[in-house]
TIMI-691441 format. One line per field, with one value per atom (N, C-alpha, C): residue in three letters; x, y, z. Coordinates in Angstrom, 1 decimal. Layout:
aa <- Ala, ...
X <- X, ...
Y <- Y, ...
Z <- Z, ...
//
This chain:
aa <- Met, Met, Met, Pro, Pro, Pro, Gly, Gly, Gly, Asp, Asp, Asp, Glu, Glu, Glu, Thr, Thr, Thr, Asp, Asp, Asp, Glu, Glu, Glu, Pro, Pro, Pro, Thr, Thr, Thr, Arg, Arg, Arg, Ser, Ser, Ser, Gly, Gly, Gly, Pro, Pro, Pro, Trp, Trp, Trp, Val, Val, Val, Arg, Arg, Arg, Arg, Arg, Arg, Asn, Asn, Asn, Arg, Arg, Arg, Arg, Arg, Arg, Val, Val, Val, Ala, Ala, Ala, Tyr, Tyr, Tyr, Glu, Glu, Glu, Asn, Asn, Asn, Pro, Pro, Pro, Trp, Trp, Trp, Val, Val, Val, Thr, Thr, Thr, Val, Val, Val, Trp, Trp, Trp, His, His, His, Asp, Asp, Asp, Glu, Glu, Glu, Val, Val, Val, Asp, Asp, Asp, Arg, Arg, Arg, Pro, Pro, Pro, Asp, Asp, Asp, Gly, Gly, Gly, Ser, Ser, Ser, Pro, Pro, Pro, Gly, Gly, Gly, Ile, Ile, Ile, Tyr, Tyr, Tyr, Gly, Gly, Gly, Val, Val, Val, Val, Val, Val, His, His, His, Phe, Phe, Phe, Ala, Ala, Ala, Gly, Gly, Gly, Ala, Ala, Ala, Ala, Ala, Ala, Val, Val, Val, Gly, Gly, Gly, Val, Val, Val, Val, Val, Val, Val, Val, Val, Leu, Leu, Leu, Asp, Asp, Asp, Asp, Asp, Asp, Ala, Ala, Ala, Asp, Asp, Asp, Arg, Arg, Arg, Val, Val, Val, Leu, Leu, Leu, Leu, Leu, Leu, Val, Val, Val, Gly, Gly, Gly, Gln, Gln, Gln, His, His, His, Arg, Arg, Arg, Tyr, Tyr, Tyr, Ala, Ala, Ala, Leu, Leu, Leu, Asn, Asn, Asn, Ala, Ala, Ala, Tyr, Tyr, Tyr, Ser, Ser, Ser, Trp, Trp, Trp, Glu, Glu, Glu, Ile, Ile, Ile, Pro, Pro, Pro, Glu, Glu, Glu, Gly, Gly, Gly, Gly, Gly, Gly, Val, Val, Val, Pro, Pro, Pro, Pro, Pro, Pro, Gly, Gly, Gly, Glu, Glu, Glu, Ser, Ser, Ser, Pro, Pro, Pro, Leu, Leu, Leu, Asp, Asp, Asp, Gly, Gly, Gly, Ala, Ala, Ala, Arg, Arg, Arg, Arg, Arg, Arg, Glu, Glu, Glu, Leu, Leu, Leu, Arg, Arg, Arg, Glu, Glu, Glu, Glu, Glu, Glu, Thr, Thr, Thr, Gly, Gly, Gly, Val, Val, Val, Glu, Glu, Glu, Ala, Ala, Ala, Thr, Thr, Thr, Asp, Asp, Asp, Trp, Trp, Trp, Arg, Arg, Arg, Glu, Glu, Glu, Ile, Ile, Ile, Val, Val, Val, Arg, Arg, Arg, Phe, Phe, Phe, His, His, His, Leu, Leu, Leu, Ser, Ser, Ser, Asn, Asn, Asn, Ser, Ser, Ser, Ile, Ile, Ile, Thr, Thr, Thr, Asp, Asp, Asp, Glu, Glu, Glu, Ala, Ala, Ala, Gly, Gly, Gly, Val, Val, Val, Leu, Leu, Leu, Phe, Phe, Phe, Ala, Ala, Ala, Ala, Ala, Ala, Arg, Arg, Arg, Ala, Ala, Ala, Ile, Ile, Ile, Arg, Arg, Arg, His, His, His, Gly, Gly, Gly, Thr, Thr, Thr, Ala, Ala, Ala, Thr, Thr, Thr, Pro, Pro, Pro, Asp, Asp, Asp, Pro, Pro, Pro, Thr, Thr, Thr, Glu, Glu, Glu, Glu, Glu, Glu, Leu, Leu, Leu, Ala, Ala, Ala, Ile, Ile, Ile, Arg, Arg, Arg, Trp, Trp, Trp, Val, Val, Val, Pro, Pro, Pro, Phe, Phe, Phe, Ala, Ala, Ala, Glu, Glu, Glu, Thr, Thr, Thr, Val, Val, Val, Ala, Ala, Ala, Met, Met, Met, Ile, Ile, Ile, Gly, Gly, Gly, Asp, Asp, Asp, Gly, Gly, Gly, Arg, Arg, Arg, Ile, Ile, Ile, Thr, Thr, Thr, Asp, Asp, Asp, Ala, Ala, Ala, Met, Met, Met, Thr, Thr, Thr, Ile, Ile, Ile, Met, Met, Met, Ala, Ala, Ala, Leu, Leu, Leu, Gln, Gln, Gln, Arg, Arg, Arg, Val, Val, Val, Ala, Ala, Ala, Leu, Leu, Leu, Glu, Glu, Glu, Arg, Arg, Arg, Ser, Ser, Ser, Pro, Pro, Pro, Gly, Gly, Gly, Arg, Arg, Arg
X <- 0.9, 0.1, 1.1, 0.4, 1.2, 1.6, 2.5, 2.5, 3.1, 3.3, 3.7, 5.3, 5.8, 7.4, 8.3, 8.9, 9.8, 11.3, 11.9, 13.3, 13.6, 13.0, 12.6, 12.4, 13.7, 12.7, 12.2, 11.0, 9.9, 9.7, 9.2, 9.0, 7.9, 7.9, 6.6, 6.8, 6.1, 6.7, 8.0, 8.7, 9.8, 10.7, 10.5, 10.5, 11.0, 11.8, 12.4, 12.3, 11.2, 11.8, 12.4, 13.8, 14.4, 13.7, 13.3, 12.7, 11.9, 11.0, 9.9, 9.7, 9.5, 9.2, 7.8, 7.0, 6.0, 6.7, 6.5, 7.5, 6.0, 4.5, 3.2, 2.0, 1.3, 0.7, -0.7, -2.3, -3.3, -4.2, -5.2, -6.6, -6.8, -6.7, -7.2, -6.3, -4.8, -3.8, -2.4, -1.7, -0.3, 0.6, 1.9, 2.9, 3.8, 4.3, 5.5, 6.2, 7.7, 9.0, 10.0, 10.0, 10.4, 11.3, 12.5, 13.8, 14.1, 14.4, 14.0, 14.8, 14.7, 15.5, 14.8, 15.0, 14.1, 14.4, 13.3, 13.2, 14.7, 15.7, 16.8, 17.9, 17.4, 18.5, 19.1, 19.1, 19.5, 18.8, 19.5, 19.0, 18.1, 17.0, 16.1, 15.1, 14.5, 12.9, 11.8, 10.9, 9.4, 8.7, 7.9, 6.6, 5.5, 4.7, 3.5, 2.6, 1.2, 0.1, -0.7, -0.8, -2.2, -3.2, -4.1, -5.6, -6.4, -6.5, -7.3, -8.8, -8.9, -10.3, -10.8, -11.7, -11.9, -12.8, -12.8, -13.6, -14.9, -15.8, -17.2, -18.0, -18.6, -19.6, -20.4, -21.5, -22.6, -23.7, -23.8, -24.6, -25.8, -26.9, -28.1, -29.2, -30.0, -30.9, -32.3, -33.0, -34.2, -35.2, -36.6, -37.6, -37.1, -36.9, -36.4, -35.6, -34.7, -33.5, -32.1, -32.5, -31.4, -30.5, -29.4, -28.2, -28.0, -27.9, -27.6, -26.1, -26.1, -24.3, -24.4, -23.3, -23.0, -21.8, -21.6, -20.8, -20.0, -18.7, -18.0, -16.4, -16.2, -14.7, -13.9, -13.0, -11.8, -10.3, -10.0, -9.2, -7.8, -7.8, -6.4, -6.0, -7.2, -7.4, -7.3, -7.8, -8.2, -9.2, -10.1, -10.9, -12.5, -13.2, -14.6, -15.1, -15.6, -16.1, -17.3, -18.0, -19.1, -18.9, -19.2, -19.1, -20.3, -20.4, -21.2, -21.4, -22.1, -21.7, -20.7, -19.7, -18.6, -18.1, -17.6, -16.6, -16.0, -15.5, -14.8, -15.4, -15.1, -15.4, -14.4, -14.6, -14.0, -14.0, -12.4, -12.7, -13.7, -14.6, -15.5, -16.8, -17.2, -18.3, -17.7, -18.9, -19.0, -19.0, -18.7, -18.7, -20.3, -21.1, -22.5, -23.1, -23.0, -23.1, -22.6, -21.5, -20.7, -21.1, -21.7, -22.0, -23.5, -24.1, -25.3, -25.3, -24.7, -24.5, -24.1, -22.9, -22.5, -23.4, -24.2, -25.3, -26.4, -26.9, -27.8, -27.1, -25.5, -25.5, -25.0, -24.4, -24.4, -25.4, -26.6, -27.6, -28.9, -29.1, -30.2, -31.4, -30.9, -31.3, -31.4, -32.3, -32.6, -32.8, -32.2, -32.3, -32.7, -32.9, -32.8, -32.2, -32.4, -32.4, -30.7, -29.5, -28.4, -27.7, -26.9, -25.9, -24.9, -23.6, -22.7, -21.6, -21.3, -20.9, -19.5, -18.6, -17.3, -16.1, -15.0, -14.2, -12.8, -11.7, -11.0, -10.2, -8.9, -8.0, -7.2, -6.7, -6.8, -5.2, -4.6, -3.2, -2.4, -2.2, -2.0, -0.5, 0.8, 1.9, 2.2, 1.4, 1.9, 1.0, -0.4, -1.3, -1.7, -2.3, -3.2, -4.8, -5.1, -6.4, -7.3, -8.4, -9.3, -10.6, -11.4, -12.8, -14.0, -15.3, -16.2, -17.1, -18.0, -19.0, -20.1, -21.5, -22.5, -23.6, -24.5, -25.5, -27.1, -28.0, -29.3, -29.8, -31.6, -32.5, -32.9, -33.1, -34.1, -35.2, -35.7, -36.9, -37.4, -36.7, -37.0, -36.4, -36.4, -35.6, -35.9, -34.4, -34.9, -33.4, -33.2, -32.2, -30.8, -29.9, -28.2, -28.1, -27.0, -26.0, -24.7, -24.3, -22.7, -22.1, -20.7, -19.6, -19.5, -18.1, -18.2, -17.2, -16.4, -15.3, -16.1, -17.3, -18.3, -19.2, -19.0, -20.2, -20.6, -21.7, -22.1, -23.1, -23.3, -24.5, -24.8, -26.0, -26.9, -27.5, -27.3, -28.3, -28.6, -29.3, -30.4, -29.8, -29.2, -28.5, -28.9, -29.5, -29.9, -28.9, -29.0, -28.1, -26.7, -27.6, -26.9, -25.8, -26.4, -25.8, -24.4, -24.3, -23.3, -22.2, -22.8, -21.5, -20.9, -22.2, -21.3, -20.6, -21.0, -19.9, -18.6, -18.3, -17.2, -16.4, -17.1, -16.2, -15.9, -16.3, -16.1, -15.3, -15.2, -13.9, -14.8, -16.3, -16.8, -16.6, -16.4, -16.7, -15.0, -14.4, -12.8, -12.5, -13.5, -13.2, -13.4, -12.2, -11.8, -13.0, -13.6, -14.4, -16.1, -16.2, -17.0, -17.5, -16.0, -16.2, -16.1, -15.4, -15.6, -17.4, -17.8, -19.2, -20.2, -19.8, -20.9, -20.7, -19.4, -18.9, -19.1, -19.4, -19.8, -21.3, -22.2, -23.5, -23.7, -23.1, -23.2, -22.9, -22.0, -21.2, -22.5, -23.2, -24.7, -25.8, -25.6, -26.8, -26.3, -25.2, -24.9, -25.4, -25.9, -26.4, -25.7, -26.2, -25.5, -25.1, -25.4, -25.2, -25.9
Y <- -1.0, -0.2, 1.3, 2.2, 3.8, 4.0, 4.5, 5.5, 4.2, 2.7, 2.0, 2.7, 1.6, 2.1, 1.4, 2.3, 1.3, 2.4, 1.0, 1.9, 2.0, 1.7, 1.7, 2.8, 3.6, 5.1, 4.8, 6.0, 6.4, 7.9, 7.8, 9.3, 9.6, 11.2, 11.4, 13.5, 13.5, 14.4, 14.7, 15.8, 16.1, 15.7, 15.5, 14.2, 13.3, 12.7, 11.6, 10.7, 10.3, 9.4, 8.4, 8.7, 7.4, 6.7, 6.9, 6.5, 6.8, 6.0, 6.0, 5.3, 6.2, 5.2, 6.0, 5.5, 5.8, 7.0, 7.9, 8.5, 8.3, 8.5, 8.3, 7.4, 7.2, 6.3, 6.5, 6.2, 5.8, 5.5, 5.2, 4.8, 5.7, 7.0, 7.8, 8.7, 8.8, 9.4, 8.7, 9.0, 8.4, 9.4, 9.5, 10.5, 9.8, 10.4, 9.6, 10.7, 10.3, 10.6, 10.1, 11.3, 11.0, 10.9, 10.7, 11.2, 11.2, 12.2, 12.7, 13.3, 13.5, 14.1, 15.5, 16.4, 17.5, 17.8, 18.6, 18.9, 19.5, 20.1, 20.6, 19.3, 18.3, 17.1, 16.8, 18.1, 18.5, 17.4, 16.8, 15.7, 16.6, 16.0, 16.5, 15.6, 16.3, 15.1, 15.9, 15.3, 15.6, 15.2, 15.7, 15.1, 15.0, 13.9, 14.2, 13.3, 14.1, 13.4, 13.0, 11.3, 10.7, 10.5, 10.7, 10.1, 8.8, 8.3, 7.0, 7.1, 8.1, 8.3, 9.8, 10.1, 11.5, 12.3, 13.6, 14.9, 14.9, 15.2, 15.5, 16.4, 17.4, 18.5, 18.9, 19.5, 19.7, 21.0, 22.0, 22.7, 22.7, 22.5, 22.1, 23.6, 23.5, 25.1, 24.2, 25.3, 24.9, 25.7, 25.9, 26.7, 28.3, 28.6, 29.7, 30.5, 29.8, 30.0, 30.2, 29.1, 29.1, 28.1, 28.0, 27.1, 26.5, 25.1, 24.7, 24.6, 25.3, 25.3, 24.2, 23.9, 22.7, 23.6, 23.8, 24.5, 23.4, 23.5, 22.8, 23.2, 22.4, 23.2, 21.9, 22.7, 22.2, 21.9, 20.7, 20.3, 21.1, 20.9, 20.8, 22.6, 23.5, 24.9, 25.1, 24.9, 24.8, 26.1, 25.8, 27.1, 26.9, 27.5, 26.9, 27.6, 26.9, 26.4, 26.3, 27.6, 27.0, 26.3, 25.5, 25.0, 24.0, 24.0, 23.2, 21.7, 21.0, 19.3, 18.7, 18.1, 17.5, 16.6, 15.9, 14.7, 13.9, 12.8, 12.0, 10.4, 10.1, 9.3, 7.8, 6.9, 5.5, 5.2, 4.0, 3.5, 2.6, 2.4, 1.9, 2.5, 3.4, 4.5, 5.5, 5.5, 6.8, 8.3, 9.4, 10.7, 10.8, 10.6, 11.1, 10.5, 9.0, 8.2, 9.1, 9.1, 9.8, 11.0, 11.6, 13.2, 12.8, 12.1, 11.8, 11.5, 10.4, 9.5, 10.8, 12.0, 12.7, 13.7, 13.9, 14.8, 14.3, 13.5, 12.5, 12.2, 11.5, 11.7, 13.4, 14.2, 15.3, 16.0, 16.0, 17.0, 16.2, 14.7, 14.6, 14.8, 15.5, 16.1, 15.1, 14.9, 14.3, 15.3, 15.2, 15.9, 15.5, 16.5, 15.4, 16.6, 16.3, 17.3, 17.5, 16.3, 16.6, 16.6, 17.6, 17.7, 17.6, 17.1, 17.7, 19.4, 20.0, 21.8, 21.6, 20.9, 21.3, 20.0, 19.9, 18.9, 20.0, 19.2, 19.9, 19.2, 19.7, 18.9, 20.2, 20.0, 20.8, 20.8, 22.1, 21.8, 21.2, 20.8, 20.1, 20.4, 21.0, 20.9, 19.7, 19.6, 18.2, 17.0, 17.4, 16.2, 16.2, 15.0, 14.0, 14.3, 15.1, 14.7, 15.6, 15.2, 15.4, 15.2, 15.9, 15.9, 16.0, 16.1, 16.7, 17.3, 18.5, 19.0, 19.5, 19.1, 18.9, 20.1, 20.2, 21.0, 19.9, 20.4, 19.9, 20.6, 20.2, 20.7, 19.6, 20.3, 19.9, 19.2, 18.4, 17.6, 17.3, 16.6, 15.9, 16.7, 16.7, 16.6, 15.6, 14.9, 13.6, 13.8, 12.7, 13.1, 12.9, 13.8, 13.4, 12.2, 11.8, 10.8, 11.0, 12.1, 12.6, 11.2, 11.9, 10.7, 10.9, 10.0, 10.7, 11.5, 12.0, 12.7, 13.9, 14.3, 15.6, 15.9, 17.1, 18.1, 19.2, 18.8, 20.2, 20.7, 22.3, 23.2, 22.9, 22.9, 23.1, 24.8, 25.4, 26.7, 26.5, 27.1, 27.8, 29.2, 29.3, 30.7, 31.6, 32.2, 32.6, 33.1, 32.5, 32.2, 33.4, 34.6, 36.3, 36.4, 35.6, 35.8, 35.0, 33.9, 33.1, 33.7, 34.5, 35.1, 35.8, 36.8, 37.9, 37.2, 36.0, 35.2, 35.0, 34.5, 34.4, 35.8, 36.6, 38.0, 38.9, 38.5, 38.9, 38.1, 36.6, 36.0, 34.8, 35.1, 34.0, 32.8, 32.3, 31.3, 31.3, 30.3, 30.1, 28.8, 27.7, 26.6, 26.4, 25.9, 26.1, 25.2, 24.3, 23.3, 24.3, 25.0, 25.9, 27.1, 27.1, 28.7, 28.1, 27.5, 26.9, 26.6, 26.1, 25.4, 26.4, 27.5, 28.7, 29.6, 29.9, 30.9, 30.3, 28.8, 28.1, 28.5, 28.3, 28.3, 29.9, 31.0, 32.2, 32.9, 32.2, 32.1, 31.7, 30.5, 30.0, 31.0, 31.8, 32.4, 34.0, 34.4, 36.0, 35.9, 37.3, 37.7, 37.3, 37.0, 36.7, 34.9, 34.6, 33.2, 32.4
Z <- -0.2, -0.3, 0.0, -1.0, -0.8, 0.6, 0.8, 2.5, 3.5, 3.4, 4.0, 4.5, 5.5, 5.8, 4.8, 3.9, 2.9, 3.0, 2.2, 1.9, 0.4, -0.3, -1.5, -2.1, -2.7, -3.4, -3.9, -3.7, -4.5, -5.2, -6.2, -6.5, -6.7, -6.4, -6.2, -6.7, -7.8, -8.7, -8.6, -8.4, -8.7, -7.5, -6.1, -5.2, -5.1, -4.5, -4.4, -3.0, -2.4, -1.2, -1.1, -0.4, 0.3, 1.0, 2.2, 3.2, 3.9, 4.4, 5.6, 6.4, 7.5, 8.9, 9.4, 10.3, 11.3, 12.4, 12.3, 13.5, 15.1, 14.4, 15.4, 14.4, 15.2, 14.7, 15.8, 15.3, 16.4, 15.3, 15.5, 14.7, 13.6, 13.6, 12.8, 11.8, 12.4, 11.9, 12.0, 11.0, 11.1, 10.6, 11.3, 10.9, 10.3, 9.2, 8.4, 8.7, 9.0, 8.8, 7.3, 6.1, 5.1, 4.8, 4.6, 4.0, 2.5, 2.1, 0.8, 0.2, -1.3, -2.4, -2.5, -2.5, -2.8, -4.2, -4.9, -6.1, -6.9, -6.0, -6.3, -6.3, -6.1, -5.7, -4.5, -3.7, -2.1, -1.6, -0.3, 0.9, 1.3, 2.2, 3.2, 3.6, 4.7, 5.6, 5.0, 5.3, 5.1, 6.2, 6.2, 7.6, 7.0, 7.2, 6.1, 7.3, 7.7, 8.3, 7.9, 7.8, 7.0, 7.6, 7.0, 7.6, 7.0, 7.8, 8.0, 6.7, 7.4, 6.6, 5.9, 5.4, 4.7, 5.6, 5.7, 6.5, 5.5, 6.4, 5.5, 6.3, 5.6, 6.8, 5.9, 6.5, 5.5, 6.0, 5.2, 5.7, 5.6, 6.8, 6.5, 6.6, 6.1, 5.8, 6.1, 6.8, 7.1, 6.5, 6.6, 5.7, 5.8, 7.0, 7.3, 6.9, 6.2, 5.6, 6.9, 8.1, 9.0, 8.6, 9.2, 9.2, 10.3, 10.6, 11.8, 12.0, 13.0, 14.0, 14.9, 14.9, 16.0, 17.0, 18.4, 19.2, 19.9, 20.2, 20.6, 20.9, 22.1, 22.6, 21.7, 21.3, 20.6, 21.1, 21.8, 22.2, 21.5, 20.3, 20.0, 20.0, 19.8, 19.5, 21.1, 21.8, 23.2, 23.5, 22.5, 22.1, 21.4, 22.0, 21.4, 19.8, 19.4, 18.0, 17.4, 16.4, 16.2, 14.2, 14.1, 12.9, 12.5, 10.9, 10.7, 11.0, 11.1, 11.3, 10.4, 11.2, 10.3, 11.2, 10.3, 11.1, 10.3, 10.6, 9.9, 9.2, 8.0, 7.4, 7.4, 8.0, 8.1, 6.3, 6.2, 5.1, 5.1, 3.8, 3.4, 3.5, 4.1, 4.0, 3.3, 2.3, 1.5, 2.1, 1.3, 2.3, 2.2, 1.5, 1.8, 2.7, 2.8, 4.1, 5.3, 5.3, 6.4, 6.7, 5.8, 6.1, 7.2, 6.4, 6.9, 8.6, 8.7, 9.9, 10.8, 10.7, 11.6, 11.7, 10.6, 11.0, 12.0, 12.1, 12.8, 14.3, 14.2, 15.8, 16.4, 15.3, 16.4, 16.6, 15.8, 15.9, 16.0, 16.0, 15.1, 14.5, 13.6, 12.4, 11.1, 10.5, 9.0, 7.9, 6.9, 6.0, 4.4, 3.4, 2.3, 1.4, 0.5, -0.9, -1.3, -0.8, -0.5, -1.8, -1.7, -2.8, -2.4, -3.6, -2.9, -3.4, -2.8, -3.0, -3.3, -2.6, -2.4, -2.1, -3.2, -2.6, -2.4, -1.5, -0.7, -0.1, -0.2, 0.7, 1.9, 3.1, 3.8, 4.2, 4.2, 5.0, 3.9, 2.9, 2.2, 1.8, 2.5, 2.8, 3.2, 4.3, 5.7, 5.7, 5.0, 5.3, 3.9, 3.9, 2.4, 3.1, 4.1, 4.3, 3.7, 2.8, 1.8, 2.1, 1.6, 2.1, 1.1, 1.4, 0.4, 1.8, 1.2, 1.6, 0.9, 1.8, 1.0, 1.6, 0.8, 1.5, 1.5, 2.5, 2.2, 3.2, 3.1, 3.6, 4.9, 6.2, 7.2, 7.0, 7.2, 7.3, 8.8, 9.3, 10.8, 12.2, 13.1, 13.9, 15.1, 15.7, 16.5, 17.5, 17.9, 19.2, 19.0, 19.5, 19.1, 19.5, 19.3, 19.9, 19.9, 20.3, 20.1, 20.9, 20.0, 20.6, 22.3, 22.8, 24.2, 24.1, 23.4, 23.1, 23.1, 22.5, 22.1, 23.0, 23.2, 24.2, 23.7, 22.5, 21.5, 22.1, 21.6, 21.4, 20.3, 20.1, 18.3, 18.7, 17.6, 17.4, 15.3, 15.0, 14.1, 14.1, 13.0, 13.0, 11.1, 11.2, 10.1, 9.2, 7.7, 6.8, 6.7, 6.8, 6.2, 7.9, 8.8, 10.1, 10.1, 9.6, 9.5, 8.7, 7.8, 6.5, 7.6, 8.2, 9.0, 10.4, 10.7, 11.9, 11.2, 9.8, 9.4, 9.1, 8.8, 8.6, 10.0, 11.2, 12.6, 13.4, 12.6, 13.3, 14.2, 14.5, 15.3, 14.7, 13.5, 12.7, 12.3, 12.6, 12.0, 11.3, 11.6, 11.1, 9.8, 9.1, 7.4, 6.7, 7.3, 6.5, 6.5, 7.7, 7.6, 7.0, 6.8, 6.1, 4.5, 4.0, 2.7, 2.3, 3.1, 2.7, 2.6, 3.5, 3.6, 2.9, 2.4, 1.0, -0.1, -0.3, -1.5, -1.7, -0.6, -0.8, -0.8, -0.4, -0.8, -2.1, -2.7, -3.9, -4.7, -4.8, -5.4, -5.2, -4.6, -4.2, -5.1, -5.2, -5.4, -7.0, -7.0, -8.4, -9.9, -10.7, -11.9, -11.9, -11.2, -10.7, -11.8
//
């Protein structure tokens, strides 16, 4: 499998990977330490964070043109964050099925009219994390079943306010910004 530990030289565009070893691993991420030849031929190192699954998120709108936001404390940032429902998709689960599952688990909301709006790579200079963002329409409210690692708050916010929250820094999550900006772009005159 690509990415496994190896001592065989492997070309990646203008780079040559001479050696790869696992520096850290858990069920969700692997950090590889690569010894490389840089594009100019000089020796170097490269650290790569590999994600086992894909990232997904969904902009859920209701009939009053409000967006469903989830609030939670993000451990890595030591800060509270307002975001669209989002999470990880393990290998073997489609991005759409994963987004539907994350929405149900985090909020208890069921949605219809699902459509893909953005594919992305985050921090592509150090990670291979890829993801898909969707838009959908809320149809039913149920009971959330968050993971033990999640203490979540849920808010319905007018769409225009979510765009303002990006502008004034109340929303800083990259996936949320991409998704909301994509929906705003679709709504702009002349499209």
